[in-house]
Every structure is written in C-alpha cells, then in structure tokens.
ROBAZA-640027 format. One record per atom (N, C-alpha, C, O): residue number from 1; residue in one letter; atom name; x, y, z. Coordinates in Angstrom, 2 decimals. Atoms other than C-alpha are relative to their C-alpha. Example, Ala and Ser with C-alpha at 12.3 -4.5 7.8 and 13.67 -1.06 7.14 Angstrom:
DORO/i/aa/at/u/v/w
DORO/1/a/N/0.89/-1.19/0.00
DORO/1/a/CA/12.30/-4.50/7.80
DORO/1/a/C/0.90/1.20/0.00
DORO/1/a/O/1.94/1.18/0.66
DORO/2/s/N/-0.82/-1.19/-0.06
DORO/2/s/CA/13.67/-1.06/7.14
DORO/2/s/C/-0.77/1.09/0.73
DORO/2/s/O/-0.26/2.20/0.90
This chain:
DORO/i/aa/at/u/v/w
DORO/1/x/N/0.75/-1.77/-0.34
DORO/1/x/CA/-0.10/0.48/0.12
DORO/1/x/C/0.87/0.38/-0.36
DORO/1/x/O/1.97/-0.17/-0.40
DORO/2/x/N/-0.69/-1.77/0.19
DORO/2/x/CA/1.07/3.99/-0.88
DORO/2/x/C/-0.29/0.40/1.54
DORO/2/x/O/-1.32/-0.06/2.03
DORO/3/x/N/0.38/-0.78/-1.06
DORO/3/x/CA/1.15/5.91/2.45
DORO/3/x/C/-1.25/0.62/-0.38
DORO/3/x/O/-1.53/1.11/-1.47
DORO/4/x/N/1.28/-0.18/-0.10
DORO/4/x/CA/-1.96/6.65/3.01
DORO/4/x/C/-1.41/-0.39/-0.94
DORO/4/x/O/-2.58/-0.03/-0.86
DORO/5/x/N/0.88/0.80/0.30
DORO/5/x/CA/-3.70/4.79/1.10
DORO/5/x/C/-1.47/-1.24/0.51
DORO/5/x/O/-1.35/-2.39/0.93
DORO/6/x/N/0.80/0.99/-0.41
DORO/6/x/CA/-6.76/3.06/1.87
DORO/6/x/C/0.12/-1.82/-0.62
DORO/6/x/O/0.52/-2.21/-1.71
DORO/7/x/N/-0.19/1.82/0.54
DORO/7/x/CA/-6.86/-1.23/1.64
DORO/7/x/C/-0.98/-0.24/-1.06
DORO/7/x/O/-0.75/-1.26/-1.72
DORO/8/x/N/0.63/0.53/0.85
DORO/8/x/CA/-9.78/-1.15/-0.69
DORO/8/x/C/0.99/0.35/-1.56
DORO/8/x/O/1.45/-0.43/-2.40
DORO/9/x/N/-0.15/-0.37/0.60
DORO/9/x/CA/-8.59/1.10/-2.76
DORO/9/x/C/1.80/-0.18/-1.11
DORO/9/x/O/2.10/0.20/-2.24
DORO/10/x/N/-0.59/0.51/0.03
DORO/10/x/CA/-5.31/-0.45/-2.65
DORO/10/x/C/0.43/-1.24/-1.31
DORO/10/x/O/1.26/-1.50/-2.18
DORO/11/x/N/0.40/1.70/0.72
DORO/11/x/CA/-6.64/-3.91/-3.99
DORO/11/x/C/-0.32/0.59/-1.74
DORO/11/x/O/0.07/0.16/-2.83
DORO/12/x/N/0.69/0.03/1.61
DORO/12/x/CA/-8.47/-2.29/-6.99
DORO/12/x/C/1.58/0.92/-0.59
DORO/12/x/O/1.64/0.25/-1.61
DORO/13/x/N/-0.99/-0.71/0.62
DORO/13/x/CA/-5.27/-0.17/-8.26
DORO/13/x/C/1.07/-1.08/-0.34
DORO/13/x/O/1.61/-1.06/-1.45
DORO/14/x/N/-1.05/1.25/0.20
DORO/14/x/CA/-2.81/-3.48/-7.83
DORO/14/x/C/-0.86/-0.91/-0.96
DORO/14/x/O/-0.44/-1.57/-1.91
DORO/15/x/N/0.63/1.62/1.64
DORO/15/x/CA/-5.47/-5.91/-10.04
DORO/15/x/C/0.09/0.92/-1.07
DORO/15/x/O/0.68/0.37/-2.01
DORO/16/x/N/-0.04/-0.45/1.07
DORO/16/x/CA/-5.76/-3.05/-12.51
DORO/16/x/C/1.62/-0.45/-0.65
DORO/16/x/O/1.86/-1.22/-1.58
DORO/17/x/N/-1.12/0.27/0.36
DORO/17/x/CA/-1.95/-2.89/-12.55
DORO/17/x/C/0.65/-1.15/-0.26
DORO/17/x/O/1.51/-1.16/-1.15
DORO/18/x/N/-0.51/1.42/0.31
DORO/18/x/CA/-1.14/-6.79/-12.30
DORO/18/x/C/-0.56/-1.01/-1.18
DORO/18/x/O/-0.10/-2.02/-1.71
DORO/19/x/N/1.16/0.74/1.26
DORO/19/x/CA/-3.59/-8.08/-14.82
DORO/19/x/C/-0.72/0.52/-1.14
DORO/19/x/O/-0.93/-0.15/-2.15
DORO/20/x/N/0.38/-0.58/1.04
DORO/20/x/CA/-5.27/-5.12/-16.75
DORO/20/x/C/-1.62/0.06/0.42
DORO/20/x/O/-2.43/0.82/-0.10
DORO/21/x/N/1.64/0.09/-0.28
DORO/21/x/CA/-8.79/-5.99/-15.12
DORO/21/x/C/-0.36/0.82/1.10
DORO/21/x/O/0.15/1.21/2.16
DORO/22/x/N/1.36/-1.06/-2.08
DORO/22/x/CA/-11.73/-3.96/-12.66
DORO/22/x/C/-0.98/-0.81/-0.02
DORO/22/x/O/-1.42/-1.52/-0.92
DORO/23/x/N/0.86/0.60/-0.68
DORO/23/x/CA/-13.91/-5.19/-10.80
DORO/23/x/C/-1.34/0.64/-0.14
DORO/23/x/O/-1.25/1.86/-0.23
DORO/24/x/N/1.25/-0.98/-0.32
DORO/24/x/CA/-17.60/-3.99/-10.66
DORO/24/x/C/-0.61/-0.28/1.14
DORO/24/x/O/-1.63/0.40/1.22
DORO/25/x/N/0.49/0.02/-1.32
DORO/25/x/CA/-18.49/-5.24/-6.92
DORO/25/x/C/1.37/-0.61/0.25
DORO/25/x/O/2.06/-1.33/-0.47
DORO/26/x/N/-1.34/0.65/-0.99
DORO/26/x/CA/-15.52/-5.82/-4.05
DORO/26/x/C/-0.91/-0.70/1.34
DORO/26/x/O/-2.05/-0.51/1.77
DORO/27/x/N/0.40/0.62/-1.22
DORO/27/x/CA/-16.13/-7.70/-1.24
DORO/27/x/C/1.15/-0.28/0.89
DORO/27/x/O/1.92/-1.15/0.48
DORO/28/x/N/-0.86/0.77/-0.29
DORO/28/x/CA/-13.74/-7.95/1.54
DORO/28/x/C/0.03/-1.53/0.81
DORO/28/x/O/-0.96/-2.23/0.98
DORO/29/x/N/0.02/1.16/-0.21
DORO/29/x/CA/-12.75/-10.86/2.89
DORO/29/x/C/0.88/-0.14/1.36
DORO/29/x/O/1.15/-1.25/1.81
DORO/30/x/N/-0.56/0.37/-1.46
DORO/30/x/CA/-10.91/-10.27/6.27
DORO/30/x/C/1.59/0.30/-0.37
DORO/30/x/O/1.93/0.38/-1.55
DORO/31/x/N/-1.37/-0.30/-0.09
DORO/31/x/CA/-7.23/-9.54/6.83
DORO/31/x/C/0.79/-0.66/1.01
DORO/31/x/O/0.18/-1.13/1.97
DORO/32/x/N/-1.08/0.62/-0.89
DORO/32/x/CA/-3.91/-10.95/8.68
DORO/32/x/C/1.41/0.46/0.36
DORO/32/x/O/2.18/1.01/-0.42
DORO/33/x/N/-1.71/-0.51/0.08
DORO/33/x/CA/-0.63/-10.18/9.86
DORO/33/x/C/0.73/-1.19/-0.63
DORO/33/x/O/0.13/-2.26/-0.61
DORO/34/x/N/-0.48/0.83/0.83
DORO/34/x/CA/1.83/-12.15/7.84
DORO/34/x/C/1.29/-0.62/0.79
DORO/34/x/O/2.26/-1.19/0.29
DORO/35/x/N/-1.00/0.31/-0.55
DORO/35/x/CA/3.86/-12.79/10.55
DORO/35/x/C/-0.14/0.32/1.70
DORO/35/x/O/0.75/0.96/2.25
DORO/36/x/N/0.35/-0.08/-1.36
DORO/36/x/CA/2.92/-12.57/13.89
DORO/36/x/C/1.11/-0.15/1.17
DORO/36/x/O/1.55/-1.26/1.45
DORO/37/x/N/-0.88/-0.37/-0.60
DORO/37/x/CA/5.40/-10.99/16.42
DORO/37/x/C/1.21/0.31/-0.15
DORO/37/x/O/2.00/0.53/0.76
DORO/38/x/N/-1.39/0.00/0.73
DORO/38/x/CA/8.29/-10.65/13.96
DORO/38/x/C/-0.38/1.45/-0.58
DORO/38/x/O/0.35/2.41/-0.35
DORO/39/x/N/0.20/-1.40/0.53
DORO/39/x/CA/6.50/-7.67/12.06
DORO/39/x/C/-1.65/0.62/-0.17
DORO/39/x/O/-2.55/-0.06/0.32
DORO/40/x/N/1.58/-0.36/-0.83
DORO/40/x/CA/3.06/-5.83/12.26
DORO/40/x/C/-0.41/0.18/-2.07
DORO/40/x/O/-1.20/0.89/-2.70
DORO/41/x/N/1.22/-0.20/1.60
DORO/41/x/CA/2.23/-6.26/8.27
DORO/41/x/C/-0.99/-0.78/-0.32
DORO/41/x/O/-0.98/-2.01/-0.30
DORO/42/x/N/0.84/0.75/0.20
DORO/42/x/CA/-0.72/-6.87/7.38
DORO/42/x/C/-0.86/0.04/-1.39
DORO/42/x/O/-1.16/1.10/-1.94
DORO/43/x/N/0.69/0.27/1.22
DORO/43/x/CA/-2.64/-8.43/4.27
DORO/43/x/C/-1.16/0.07/-0.07
DORO/43/x/O/-1.67/-0.99/0.32
DORO/44/x/N/1.29/-0.40/0.41
DORO/44/x/CA/-5.88/-7.14/3.45
DORO/44/x/C/-0.96/-0.88/-1.43
DORO/44/x/O/-0.91/-0.43/-2.58
DORO/45/x/N/0.28/0.66/1.33
DORO/45/x/CA/-7.74/-9.63/0.97
DORO/45/x/C/-1.49/-0.21/-0.68
DORO/45/x/O/-2.25/-1.11/-0.32
DORO/46/x/N/1.03/-0.20/0.71
DORO/46/x/CA/-10.54/-8.82/-1.32
DORO/46/x/C/-0.64/-0.81/-1.17
DORO/46/x/O/0.09/-1.08/-2.12
DORO/47/x/N/0.68/0.56/0.96
DORO/47/x/CA/-13.09/-10.57/-3.45
DORO/47/x/C/-0.49/1.02/-1.28
DORO/47/x/O/-1.28/1.87/-0.88
DORO/48/x/N/0.23/-0.53/1.21
DORO/48/x/CA/-13.65/-8.97/-6.77
DORO/48/x/C/-0.87/-0.58/-0.97
DORO/48/x/O/-0.24/-1.38/-1.66
DORO/49/x/N/1.17/0.40/1.13
DORO/49/x/CA/-16.25/-9.91/-9.01
DORO/49/x/C/-0.90/1.27/-1.00
DORO/49/x/O/-1.08/2.48/-0.87
DORO/50/x/N/-0.07/-1.21/1.34
DORO/50/x/CA/-17.51/-8.51/-12.40
DORO/50/x/C/1.13/0.54/-0.78
DORO/50/x/O/1.13/1.65/-1.31
DORO/51/x/N/-0.90/-0.27/0.71
DORO/51/x/CA/-14.49/-8.57/-13.93
DORO/51/x/C/-0.07/0.79/-1.11
DORO/51/x/O/-1.17/0.63/-1.65
DORO/52/x/N/0.32/0.19/1.24
DORO/52/x/CA/-13.98/-6.92/-17.06
DORO/52/x/C/1.40/0.80/-0.82
DORO/52/x/O/1.68/1.81/-0.18
DORO/53/x/N/-1.18/-1.08/0.05
DORO/53/x/CA/-10.73/-5.19/-18.83
DORO/53/x/C/0.16/1.01/-0.12
DORO/53/x/O/-0.47/1.65/-0.95
DORO/54/x/N/0.10/-1.81/-0.55
DORO/54/x/CA/-9.74/-1.82/-17.59
DORO/54/x/C/1.38/-0.21/-1.15
DORO/54/x/O/1.82/-1.10/-1.88
DORO/55/x/N/-1.11/-0.67/0.72
DORO/55/x/CA/-6.89/0.15/-19.06
DORO/55/x/C/1.44/-0.25/1.06
DORO/55/x/O/1.57/0.55/1.99
DORO/56/x/N/-0.73/0.40/-0.93
DORO/56/x/CA/-3.60/-1.68/-17.26
DORO/56/x/C/0.90/1.61/0.41
DORO/56/x/O/1.22/1.98/-0.72
DORO/57/x/N/-0.59/-0.84/-0.32
DORO/57/x/CA/-1.72/1.53/-15.82
DORO/57/x/C/1.32/-0.01/0.52
DORO/57/x/O/1.84/0.96/1.07
DORO/58/x/N/-1.78/0.15/-0.26
DORO/58/x/CA/1.96/0.12/-15.26
DORO/58/x/C/0.23/-1.57/-0.58
DORO/58/x/O/-0.72/-2.34/-0.74
DORO/59/x/N/0.20/1.68/0.16
DORO/59/x/CA/2.79/-3.33/-16.16
DORO/59/x/C/1.90/-0.18/0.23
DORO/59/x/O/2.63/0.62/-0.35
DORO/60/x/N/-1.59/0.43/-0.22
DORO/60/x/CA/6.73/-4.77/-15.04
DORO/60/x/C/0.32/-1.15/-1.13
DORO/60/x/O/-0.27/-2.23/-1.09
DORO/61/x/N/-0.78/1.04/0.89
DORO/61/x/CA/8.41/-6.78/-17.67
DORO/61/x/C/0.74/-1.08/0.44
DORO/61/x/O/1.09/-1.96/-0.35
DORO/62/x/N/-0.42/0.86/-0.60
DORO/62/x/CA/9.92/-8.74/-15.19
DORO/62/x/C/-1.28/-1.19/0.43
DORO/62/x/O/-1.06/-2.40/0.55
DORO/63/x/N/1.10/0.80/-0.44
DORO/63/x/CA/6.60/-10.26/-14.18
DORO/63/x/C/-0.57/-0.84/-1.00
DORO/63/x/O/-0.96/-0.39/-2.08
DORO/64/x/N/0.64/0.41/1.44
DORO/64/x/CA/5.33/-12.94/-16.22
DORO/64/x/C/-1.04/-0.47/0.63
DORO/64/x/O/-0.96/-1.60/1.12
DORO/65/x/N/1.47/0.56/-0.50
DORO/65/x/CA/1.47/-13.08/-14.94
DORO/65/x/C/-0.60/-0.65/-0.76
DORO/65/x/O/-0.41/-0.26/-1.91
DORO/66/x/N/0.33/0.56/1.40
DORO/66/x/CA/-0.40/-15.47/-16.97
DORO/66/x/C/-1.23/-0.33/1.07
DORO/66/x/O/-1.07/-0.77/2.21
DORO/67/x/N/1.25/0.00/-0.48
DORO/67/x/CA/-4.31/-15.45/-16.14
DORO/67/x/C/-0.87/-1.58/-0.24
DORO/67/x/O/-0.81/-2.08/-1.37
DORO/68/x/N/0.44/0.97/0.11
DORO/68/x/CA/-6.15/-18.50/-15.74
DORO/68/x/C/-1.28/-0.24/1.01
DORO/68/x/O/-1.12/-0.36/2.22
DORO/69/x/N/1.35/0.05/-0.50
DORO/69/x/CA/-10.01/-18.85/-14.82
DORO/69/x/C/0.32/-1.71/0.86
DORO/69/x/O/0.90/-2.68/0.37
DORO/70/x/N/0.20/1.40/-0.89
DORO/70/x/CA/-10.41/-21.84/-11.92
DORO/70/x/C/-1.55/0.23/0.78
DORO/70/x/O/-1.90/1.32/1.21
DORO/71/x/N/1.49/-0.16/-0.66
DORO/71/x/CA/-14.22/-22.60/-10.39
DORO/71/x/C/1.08/-0.29/1.61
DORO/71/x/O/2.11/-0.91/1.86
DORO/72/x/N/-0.27/0.19/-1.81
DORO/72/x/CA/-13.80/-22.27/-6.21
DORO/72/x/C/-0.02/-1.95/-0.07
DORO/72/x/O/0.84/-2.55/0.57
DORO/73/x/N/-0.14/1.00/-0.61
DORO/73/x/CA/-14.40/-25.79/-6.25
DORO/73/x/C/1.11/-0.90/-0.57
DORO/73/x/O/1.47/-1.91/0.03
DORO/74/x/N/-1.67/0.63/0.15
DORO/74/x/CA/-11.20/-27.01/-7.91
DORO/74/x/C/1.30/0.46/0.39
DORO/74/x/O/2.41/-0.08/0.29
DORO/75/x/N/-0.86/-0.81/-0.27
DORO/75/x/CA/-9.48/-24.38/-6.69
DORO/75/x/C/0.20/-0.95/2.17
DORO/75/x/O/1.19/-1.10/2.90
DORO/76/x/N/0.06/0.40/-1.43
DORO/76/x/CA/-10.41/-25.98/-2.96
DORO/76/x/C/0.70/-1.65/-0.56
DORO/76/x/O/1.50/-2.21/0.19
DORO/77/x/N/-0.98/1.33/0.26
DORO/77/x/CA/-9.02/-29.43/-4.74
DORO/77/x/C/1.59/-0.02/-0.15
DORO/77/x/O/2.46/-0.81/0.23
DORO/78/x/N/-1.54/-0.36/0.11
DORO/78/x/CA/-5.88/-28.07/-5.59
DORO/78/x/C/0.30/0.30/1.46
DORO/78/x/O/1.47/-0.03/1.66
DORO/79/x/N/-0.71/-0.64/-0.90
DORO/79/x/CA/-5.45/-26.62/-2.08
DORO/79/x/C/0.26/-1.27/0.81
DORO/79/x/O/1.30/-1.37/1.47
DORO/80/x/N/0.02/1.15/-0.75
DORO/80/x/CA/-6.23/-30.13/-0.57
DORO/80/x/C/1.35/-1.08/-0.64
DORO/80/x/O/2.01/-1.99/-0.15
DORO/81/x/N/-1.23/1.18/0.97
DORO/81/x/CA/-3.69/-31.88/-3.17
DORO/81/x/C/1.43/0.80/0.08
DORO/81/x/O/2.45/0.46/-0.52
DORO/82/x/N/-1.75/-0.48/0.05
DORO/82/x/CA/-0.66/-29.30/-2.13
DORO/82/x/C/0.13/0.78/-1.30
DORO/82/x/O/1.30/1.16/-1.33
DORO/83/x/N/-0.19/-0.43/0.95
DORO/83/x/CA/-0.99/-27.67/-5.49
DORO/83/x/C/-0.35/1.55/0.08
DORO/83/x/O/-0.38/2.35/-0.86
DORO/84/x/N/-0.13/-1.89/-1.10
DORO/84/x/CA/-1.38/-24.09/-3.48
DORO/84/x/C/0.17/-0.08/0.95
DORO/84/x/O/-0.48/-0.47/1.92
DORO/85/x/N/-1.13/-0.22/-1.29
DORO/85/x/CA/1.08/-23.49/-1.43
DORO/85/x/C/0.11/1.35/0.90
DORO/85/x/O/0.64/1.43/2.00
DORO/86/x/N/-0.61/-1.03/-0.58
DORO/86/x/CA/1.17/-20.08/-0.68
DORO/86/x/C/-1.08/0.77/0.90
DORO/86/x/O/-2.03/1.46/0.55
DORO/87/x/N/1.39/-0.47/-1.02
DORO/87/x/CA/-0.79/-19.20/2.65
DORO/87/x/C/-0.71/1.03/0.04
DORO/87/x/O/-1.58/1.08/0.92
DORO/88/x/N/0.72/-0.85/-0.21
DORO/88/x/CA/-2.00/-15.67/1.52
DORO/88/x/C/-1.19/-0.77/-0.94
DORO/88/x/O/-2.31/-0.95/-0.47
DORO/89/x/N/0.98/0.70/0.96
DORO/89/x/CA/-3.86/-17.54/-1.62
DORO/89/x/C/-1.15/-0.89/0.58
DORO/89/x/O/-2.36/-0.83/0.37
DORO/90/x/N/0.78/0.91/-1.01
DORO/90/x/CA/-4.99/-20.29/0.87
DORO/90/x/C/-1.34/0.61/0.69
DORO/90/x/O/-2.50/0.19/0.73
DORO/91/x/N/0.82/-0.74/-1.15
DORO/91/x/CA/-6.56/-17.83/3.23
DORO/91/x/C/-1.25/0.62/-0.94
DORO/91/x/O/-2.46/0.39/-0.92
DORO/92/x/N/1.18/-0.54/1.16
DORO/92/x/CA/-8.27/-15.88/0.37
DORO/92/x/C/-1.01/-0.74/-0.61
DORO/92/x/O/-2.12/-0.40/-1.02
DORO/93/x/N/1.54/0.74/1.50
DORO/93/x/CA/-9.99/-18.86/-1.73
DORO/93/x/C/-0.55/-0.63/1.60
DORO/93/x/O/-1.76/-0.56/1.82
DORO/94/x/N/1.47/0.57/-1.17
DORO/94/x/CA/-11.24/-20.57/1.94
DORO/94/x/C/-0.52/1.18/0.53
DORO/94/x/O/-1.43/0.82/1.28
DORO/95/x/N/0.78/-0.97/-0.37
DORO/95/x/CA/-12.44/-17.13/2.86
DORO/95/x/C/-1.66/-0.19/-1.11
DORO/95/x/O/-2.74/-0.79/-1.18
DORO/96/x/N/1.10/0.28/1.74
DORO/96/x/CA/-14.50/-16.77/-0.53
DORO/96/x/C/-1.03/-1.44/0.25
DORO/96/x/O/-2.21/-1.17/0.46
DORO/97/x/N/0.00/1.09/0.37
DORO/97/x/CA/-15.18/-20.67/-0.64
DORO/97/x/C/-1.37/0.57/2.04
DORO/97/x/O/-2.56/0.39/1.80
DORO/98/x/N/0.32/0.14/-1.43
DORO/98/x/CA/-16.75/-20.01/3.49
DORO/98/x/C/-1.31/1.15/-0.04
DORO/98/x/O/-2.28/1.05/0.72
DORO/99/x/N/1.23/-0.83/-0.02
DORO/99/x/CA/-19.14/-16.99/2.49
DORO/99/x/C/-0.80/-0.38/-1.36
DORO/99/x/O/-1.98/-0.04/-1.46
DORO/100/x/N/0.96/0.65/0.90
DORO/100/x/CA/-20.36/-18.60/-0.65
DORO/100/x/C/-1.25/-0.83/0.55
DORO/100/x/O/-2.45/-0.90/0.27
DORO/101/x/N/0.70/1.42/-0.67
DORO/101/x/CA/-21.42/-21.47/1.50
DORO/101/x/C/-1.04/0.70/0.80
DORO/101/x/O/-2.25/0.68/0.55
DORO/102/x/N/1.21/-0.95/-0.75
DORO/102/x/CA/-23.09/-19.19/4.05
DORO/102/x/C/-1.12/0.62/-0.90
DORO/102/x/O/-2.28/0.59/-0.48
DORO/103/x/N/1.03/-0.79/0.60
DORO/103/x/CA/-24.95/-17.22/1.31
DORO/103/x/C/-0.68/-0.97/-1.10
DORO/103/x/O/-1.42/-0.61/-2.01
DORO/104/x/N/0.64/0.54/1.19
DORO/104/x/CA/-25.75/-20.30/-0.63
DORO/104/x/C/-1.18/-1.27/0.92
DORO/104/x/O/-2.02/-2.00/0.39
DORO/105/x/N/0.94/0.80/-1.00
DORO/105/x/CA/-27.49/-22.24/2.92
DORO/105/x/C/-1.02/0.55/0.65
DORO/105/x/O/-1.71/-0.13/1.41
C-alpha cells in the first residue's frame, strides 16, 4: 500500500496494474498478520467480482502473469492436493468459499 492509501483502493489499483482487469463489485474477506510477533505487516483480502478489461496503468516486464479461471471447487481440490501452497492465496480462497457456503445455505 502507498502511504495514506486505503486497503480497498490499493486492491483496486493492484488488480488493474497486475492483470489489466477492473471489478464492478468488491467484498472484503478479512485481513491477517503475515508474521505475528516478527512484524506488523497486514494483508487485506478482497473478492473482486464482475471482472472486465480495464486499461493497465503500469506493467513490469519482469513479471510473467498468466490469467487462468479456476472454479472455487477446483481451487479447493488444488489446496487439498498441495498444488496451491501460498498461505495468502489459501486464506483468500478459503474465506471466499466460506462466504459462498454461507450465502448458499
């Protein structure tokens, strides 16, 4: 996050910068400390829905980002099979799955 930037504004900017996408609807999925007891860094998680192409403001030629649409049920299997190992990704996906379960029950 940039100094004095709100978490949601940062998420919207990062989505556009990293993928060239924008979202119509944003839902907070919570936040967590990356390494409690060591530092005070907090990661804020959001679910971005209604994605469409935007105009990317910057791009880093050293980043190799490949977009791939994966249904939440497949992502859950990928976590269980050890194919997704990144903690922040696992937390975000599990929070999204919880929200969908609660909304659909």
